[in-house]
Each structure stands twice: as structure tokens, then as C-alpha cells.
C-alpha positions in Angstrom: 157.6 -39.4 84.1 153.8 -39.7 84.8 153.0 -41.2 88.1 149.7 -42.6 89.3 149.5 -41.6 93.0 148.7 -43.9 95.7 148.1 -43.5 99.5 151.9 -43.4 100.0 152.4 -40.6 97.5 151.3 -37.8 99.9 154.5 -35.8 99.5 154.4 -35.8 95.8 150.7 -34.7 95.6 151.4 -32.0 98.3 154.2 -30.6 96.0 151.9 -30.7 92.9 149.2 -28.9 94.9 151.7 -26.2 96.0 153.0 -25.9 92.4 149.6 -25.1 91.0 148.2 -23.0 93.7 145.8 -25.5 95.3 145.2 -25.5 99.1 147.9 -27.6 100.6 147.5 -30.2 103.3 144.7 -32.1 101.6 146.8 -34.8 100.0 146.4 -37.4 102.6 142.6 -37.1 102.8 142.2 -37.0 99.1 144.3 -40.0 98.4 142.5 -42.0 101.2 139.1 -41.2 99.8 137.2 -43.9 97.8 137.5 -43.4 94.0 140.1 -40.8 94.1 142.4 -40.8 91.1 145.4 -38.5 90.6 148.5 -38.3 88.3 151.6 -36.1 88.5 154.0 -35.4 85.6 157.4 -34.8 86.8 161.0 -34.5 85.7 163.3 -35.5 88.5 162.2 -33.1 91.3 160.4 -30.8 89.1 156.5 -31.0 88.8 155.5 -30.4 85.2 151.7 -31.0 85.5 149.0 -32.8 87.4 145.4 -33.9 86.9 142.9 -35.4 89.5 139.2 -36.5 89.7 137.1 -39.5 90.8 136.0 -42.9 89.8 132.3 -42.9 90.7 129.9 -45.8 91.1 126.4 -45.3 89.8 123.2 -46.7 91.3 122.9 -49.2 88.5 126.5 -50.5 89.4 128.0 -49.0 86.3 130.8 -46.5 86.9 132.2 -43.3 85.3 135.1 -41.0 85.6 135.0 -37.3 86.5 138.0 -35.3 85.6 138.1 -32.1 88.0 141.4 -30.5 87.1 144.1 -30.8 84.7 147.1 -28.3 84.5 150.5 -28.2 82.9 153.1 -25.5 84.0 153.1 -22.7 81.5 156.8 -23.3 80.5 156.1 -26.9 79.7 153.1 -26.8 77.5 152.9 -27.9 74.0 155.0 -30.7 74.9 152.2 -33.4 74.9 152.2 -33.5 78.8 148.5 -32.6 79.1 147.5 -35.3 76.6 149.6 -37.9 78.4 148.0 -37.0 81.7 144.6 -37.1 80.3 145.3 -40.6 78.7 146.7 -41.9 81.9 143.6 -40.8 83.8 141.3 -42.3 81.2 143.2 -45.5 80.9 143.2 -46.0 84.8 139.4 -45.4 85.0 138.9 -47.8 82.0 140.9 -50.5 83.7 138.8 -50.0 86.8 135.6 -50.5 84.9 134.4 -47.0 84.1 132.7 -46.9 80.7 132.5 -43.1 80.4 134.3 -39.9 81.4 132.9 -36.5 82.1 134.6 -33.2 82.0 133.8 -29.5 81.9 135.8 -26.5 80.9 135.1 -22.8 80.0 133.8 -22.0 76.6 136.8 -19.8 75.8 139.4 -22.3 77.0 140.6 -23.1 73.5 143.6 -25.2 74.4 141.6 -27.4 76.7 138.8 -27.8 74.2 141.2 -28.7 71.4 142.7 -31.4 73.7 139.4 -32.9 74.7 138.3 -33.0 71.2 141.5 -34.5 69.9 141.0 -37.4 72.2 137.5 -38.1 71.0 135.4 -36.1 73.4 131.9 -35.5 72.4 130.4 -32.1 73.1 127.4 -32.7 75.6 126.5 -29.0 76.5 127.4 -25.5 75.5 127.4 -22.1 77.2 129.8 -20.3 79.4 130.8 -23.7 80.5 131.0 -26.5 78.1 130.8 -30.2 78.8 132.5 -33.3 77.0 131.6 -37.0 77.4 134.3 -39.7 76.5 133.5 -43.3 75.8 136.1 -45.6 77.4 137.2 -49.0 76.6 137.5 -51.3 79.6 139.4 -53.9 77.8 142.4 -51.8 77.0 145.7 -52.4 78.7 148.4 -49.9 78.0 151.8 -51.5 77.0 154.6 -51.2 79.6 156.7 -49.2 77.1 153.8 -46.7 76.1 152.8 -43.5 77.7 150.3 -44.4 80.4 146.8 -44.2 79.0 147.5 -44.4 75.3 144.5 -45.9 73.6 142.0 -45.4 76.4 139.5 -43.9 74.2 138.5 -44.6 70.5 139.9 -41.7 68.3 138.9 -40.6 64.9 142.1 -39.7 63.1 142.2 -36.6 60.9 145.1 -34.9 59.1 145.4 -31.2 58.4 147.9 -29.7 56.0 148.4 -25.8 56.4 150.3 -24.2 53.6 151.8 -20.8 54.5 154.1 -18.2 52.9 154.1 -14.7 51.7 151.2 -13.3 49.7 151.7 -14.3 46.0 153.8 -17.4 46.7 150.9 -19.7 45.6 149.3 -21.1 48.7 145.8 -21.2 47.6 146.7 -22.8 44.1 148.8 -25.4 45.7 146.3 -26.1 48.3 143.7 -26.9 45.6 146.1 -29.3 43.9 146.8 -31.1 47.2 143.1 -31.4 47.8 142.6 -32.8 44.3 145.3 -35.3 44.8 143.8 -36.5 48.1 140.3 -36.7 46.7 141.5 -38.5 43.6 143.0 -41.1 45.9 139.5 -41.6 47.5 139.9 -39.6 50.7 137.2 -37.3 51.9 138.9 -34.0 51.9 138.1 -30.3 52.6 140.0 -27.4 51.1 139.9 -24.0 52.8 141.3 -20.6 51.7 141.5 -18.9 55.1 141.1 -15.3 53.5 137.6 -16.2 52.2 136.6 -16.7 55.9 137.3 -13.1 56.8 135.7 -11.1 54.1 134.1 -8.6 56.4 133.9 -4.9 56.6 134.2 -2.1 57.1 136.6 -3.0 59.9 135.5 -2.0 63.4 138.8 0.0 63.9 142.0 0.8 62.1 145.5 -0.2 62.8 146.7 -3.3 64.6 143.4 -3.7 66.5 141.5 -3.8 63.2 144.0 -6.6 61.9 143.4 -8.6 65.1 139.6 -8.7 64.4 140.2 -10.3 61.1 142.6 -12.8 62.6 140.0 -13.9 65.3 137.4 -14.2 62.4 139.7 -16.6 60.7 140.2 -18.6 63.7 136.6 -18.9 64.9 135.2 -19.3 61.4 137.6 -22.0 60.5 136.7 -24.0 63.6 133.1 -23.8 62.6 133.7 -24.7 58.9 135.9 -27.7 59.9 133.3 -28.9 62.4 130.8 -29.0 59.5 133.2 -30.6 57.1 134.1 -33.3 59.7 130.5 -34.1 60.6 130.1 -34.7 56.8 132.8 -37.2 56.8 135.9 -35.3 56.0 139.2 -36.8 57.5 141.6 -34.6 55.6 141.7 -30.7 55.4 144.0 -28.6 53.4 144.3 -24.9 54.5 145.9 -21.9 52.9 146.8 -19.4 55.4 149.6 -16.9 56.4 151.2 -18.3 59.7 154.1 -16.3 60.9 154.2 -17.0 64.8 154.0 -19.9 67.3 150.8 -18.3 68.7 149.2 -18.2 65.3 150.1 -21.9 64.6 148.6 -22.8 68.0 145.4 -20.9 67.2 144.9 -22.8 63.9 145.8 -26.1 65.8 142.9 -25.4 68.1 140.5 -24.5 65.2 141.3 -27.9 63.4 140.2 -29.8 66.5 141.1 -33.4 66.4 143.7 -33.2 63.5 147.3 -34.0 63.4 148.7 -30.7 61.9 151.6 -30.4 59.5 152.6 -26.7 58.5 154.3 -26.4 55.1 156.0 -23.1 54.1 156.1 -22.4 50.4 158.9 -20.1 49.2 159.9 -18.6 45.8 162.3 -16.0 44.7 161.2 -12.4 45.0 160.9 -11.7 41.2 158.6 -14.8 40.8 156.4 -13.6 43.7 156.2 -10.1 42.3 155.3 -11.4 38.8 152.4 -13.5 40.4 151.2 -10.6 42.5 151.0 -8.3 39.4 149.1 -11.1 37.5 146.5 -11.3 40.2 146.2 -8.0 42.2 145.8 -4.2 41.2 145.6 -1.0 42.9 146.2 -0.6 46.7 146.1 -4.3 47.2 148.9 -5.0 45.0 151.0 -2.0 46.4 150.4 -3.3 49.9 151.7 -6.8 49.0 154.7 -5.4 47.1 155.8 -3.3 50.0 155.5 -6.2 52.3 158.2 -7.9 50.2 160.6 -5.1 50.9 160.4 -5.5 54.7 163.1 -7.3 56.6 162.3 -10.9 57.3 161.8 -11.8 60.9 164.5 -14.0 62.6 164.0 -17.6 61.6 164.6 -18.8 65.2 161.6 -16.6 66.3 159.2 -17.5 63.5 160.1 -21.0 62.3 156.5 -22.4 62.8 156.7 -24.8 59.7 157.4 -28.4 59.8 159.2 -28.2 56.4 159.7 -25.7 53.5 159.0 -26.5 49.7 160.2 -24.2 46.9 157.2 -23.5 44.6 159.0 -23.4 41.4 157.3 -25.9 39.3 153.6 -26.6 38.3 151.1 -26.8 41.1 150.5 -30.5 40.5 154.2 -31.1 40.9 154.5 -29.1 44.1 151.5 -30.9 45.5 153.0 -34.2 44.7 156.3 -33.1 46.5 154.3 -32.1 49.5 152.5 -35.4 49.8 155.7 -37.2 49.2 157.2 -35.4 52.4 154.2 -36.2 54.6 153.4 -39.4 53.1 151.7 -40.4 49.8 148.0 -40.0 49.6 147.5 -43.7 50.1 149.9 -43.8 53.0 148.2 -41.0 54.6 144.8 -42.8 54.3 146.0 -45.8 55.9 147.6 -43.8 58.7 144.4 -42.1 59.5 142.4 -45.3 59.3 144.8 -46.9 61.6 144.5 -44.1 64.2 140.7 -44.2 63.8 140.6 -48.0 64.5 143.0 -48.0 67.3 141.2 -48.4 70.7 
């Protein structure tokens, strides 16, 4: 439950302050101050998250929101709580007459930046601290059954499909076909082979540390490439990348700011993958990929990062059609994105 706090909610705010390490004892003064705005997410007696800031009147009588703090307990992240809190805060400000909202965060705070950009935040300044502006719609009234704040800001819908799987399973080939299908249906679509974004060397170090350098290059370069594609009008992006952990999925989600992400795992029998590898690779690269196929697979419960699995045992065009049928046809996806972009 997400609650907007009033003067009578001193105890709840004090509990949230204690939960997130703020100085206690200031709830009464804060809630009594003009323009103070706070929300707490809770489940029974447990505090899950909170946010607070101010509704500020400007000299020209217009008003704006300033979000000072937004936090979700570590064990409850990636459940949409932060987004619901932010939407509630924005909606309350919009209903009070604010036309814009201002927020700052650290340049390296990827999750916060992804959240702000996913809800339409425009980057206003960059540096060690980055700033975002949001345009609010004062005529929006959240429905009683909706999460508070839903629709308080205009959003531009984007969809991302990330195809993962072992080397040789056909990620890049199928990604190209999915991109062709979406483009053929009239949707502005970008296709990215993630390995091409980390062709860099010699590596600064060897071993696992060297591998992490390449992973980081993939994340940051994808964020930059997607920002350029999106600025050019893309509303779909298809990415071929190996994703084997929840952490990796989260990093790619952050890189694809503003997108609803679906991860599709391609699979094929071992002999088929080996044949494909031998047709495409040679030398040490081939031997490395073949050895990787002999390693035990991680526990599915620990690495199940995909939304669904497709067996890549037909032509690339047929597999692309199967994927789009699972997530919605090209036309349905286009209508879905258009609907989200036009929803206030």
C-alpha cells in the first residue's frame, strides 16, 4: 500500500525515517510545513519505501515539485515500488497545480537514472550530479483502482527485445530477422549486436577483471547507442546479448532507458550449436566456445532471467515470427507502444 502522509501520520513517517537512516523526530515539523509532500510504501507493519519533497510556489504564481529523496528497501527492489512512489508524488503535485518536477541524482546511480528516464524525465544537466525535469499534466486524476500517480507524466513508450543464449545458438541472426519484421510493419526499429560494442583491445588485464571491463563497455556503449537511436525516432530495439544473471539483466534494463524489456532465451540441441560454431568460427575462438558447451549448466532457479524460451530449430524468419507471436504481433506491439506514448 502506498500512503500519502498528512499531519496525522507522524508515527508512520517517523518509522520510515528510522527504516532509512534519516534523523528521527522531525516528522511533525516536516508534515506541518507548507508544501511538504511525502509518501510511504508499506505492507502491513513493514516499511518498504518512501519519498518526500516539496510543492513550491514560484514568484510568477506557477508552482513546481522538488523530489528530495526516494528510497526502497534493498530486499524489495525491482518490484515496481520506486516507480509507484514516484508516480504518486508526481500525481499529487500535478493535482495541486504543479506543472513541472525537478530531481537530482548521482551520475553513477544507474537504477535511479533508469527510473527517471522511464517515466519521461528530461536530462537537464550532467556532471557528478545529474538533473532531470518532468512535465506534469495538472488535469490528470488517477483512478481509484490504479496505483496512485499512474499517468501523472506523459511517457514515450518503447519496447526492447533482448535475445540471449549460448554462443552459436543464433542470437544475432534471429535478432536481424525480428528487426526486419518490425521494420516491415512500419515501426522505427534499431538492432544491436552487443558484441560489436566491445571490440576493444588489448584488454587492460587478464582473467575475470578483464572480462568485467568488456561487460562494462557493453552496458555503457549500449546506453549511448540507444540514446542516439531513440533521439532519431526509434521506439523498438532488438538486442543480441548473452545474459546469464539477474544482475546482467538489470544492467541491460538500465542501458535501455525508457523501454519495457522482454528477454527471450534461444535454445538448440548441442550438435546443432556445434555445427553452427564450426561454420562461423575458427582457431582459439572456436575452441573456447566448444569448451563452454561442455561446462555444467548453472541452476535454472539461479539464472532464469528470461521471460520465455524459444527453440531455434527452424528458419530465422520462422523463429522471428514465433517470438513476435509470443510478445504480440508487430502491429499489436506498435499499437501498444502508441497507446503508452499517448497516455497522459
